[in-house]
N, C-alpha and C positions, 0 to 999 in steps of 0.2 A: 718792403723788406719783410722777411719771415723769420720768426724765432720760435724755438720750442724749448720748454723747460728753462726759461730765462728768469733771472732774479730781477728785483727792483733795480739793483745797481746796473745790471746788463741793459735793462730797458732805458735807463737814463743815458747810457752811452749810445745806444741805438738812436734815441731821440736827438742827441748832440750831432751824430753823424748825419741824420736826415736834415737837421736844421742847417748844418754847414753847406748842404746842397740845396737850400731854399725851401725845405719842408718835405713832406712826403707822407706815406701811409705805412703803417706797421701792422702786420697780421701776427697775432700771438696764439699759440695753442693752449695757453693757460690764462690769458687775459692780463691786463695791466696790473701789476702788483702794487699792494699798498706801500706807500712811501716813494713811489716812482714819480718824481717831479719832472714833467715833460715840457719841453720848450714850445713856444708858439709855432704855428705852421705844421703841427704834428697831428695826424689823425691815427686812430687805431681801431682795430676790430678784433674780435675774439671768435675762434672756432675750435672746438675740442674734437678734433678729427676721430680719434680712436673710440671715444664714447659713442659716436654714431654707429660704428660697426658693432659695438658690444650691446647695444640696446636690443632686447628681444623683439621689439616691434619691427625692427629692420632686418630680421633674420633672412628673409628671402633675398633681399638686395645684397646683404653681406655674403651669403653663399654664392650668389651669382658673381659678384665682384671678385672675390678671392679665388673661387674654385672653378669658375668658367672663364670670365673675361681675362683676368691677369695670366692665368695658366696658358690659355690659348694664345695670348699676345706674345708670351715668351717662346712658346713652341714654334709659332709661325714667324718669329723674328721681328714683329712690330715693336716689341720692347726688348732691350738688350741689357744684360747685367754689366755694370762697370767692372773693369779689371781691378783686382785687388793686389796691393803690394804690402806684404808683411815686413815691417822695418826691423823687427826684433824687439828687444827689451826697452826698458825706460831710458837706457843710455842713448837711444836713437831718437828721443823726442826732439832734440835740437836739429838733427838731420832732417826729420820730417817737416819741421817748421821752416827750415831753409828751403826745402823743395816747394812748399806752399808759397813762400815769399818770392821765390824766383820764377813762379808760374810753371813749374815742372811737374805739378801734380794734377793738371787738368784732365778731366775725364777718367780719373781713377780714384780709388779709395786707398788711403794710406792707413795702415793699422799698426799701432805700437802696442805690443803685448806686455802687460805688467808682470806676467809670469815667466818671462824670458830674461836671460842675461844679455 
């Protein structure tokens, strides 16, 4: 399981989900938070993905990754963008959640804009 910018409370819930399935591994982009009491059968690891790209010693790799490899992969169709569906304003949050719950949001990004009615 992967989480990004998760709180200690979120991590406890993730641990409970993994424990209910017999244990598992959790990869966090910010590390296990202080106060997160995790169940047995739970392992974790930490990797701060973006910091690696921002580190000046990785400049050559970063430029290749973002400006050569990824750009070429999109241009040549090896990577494809997910379709985007803008749901509208905050009044559409429940409709977006319903689509997720019903499995009707697979392979697309749902966006609920806070600046729309």
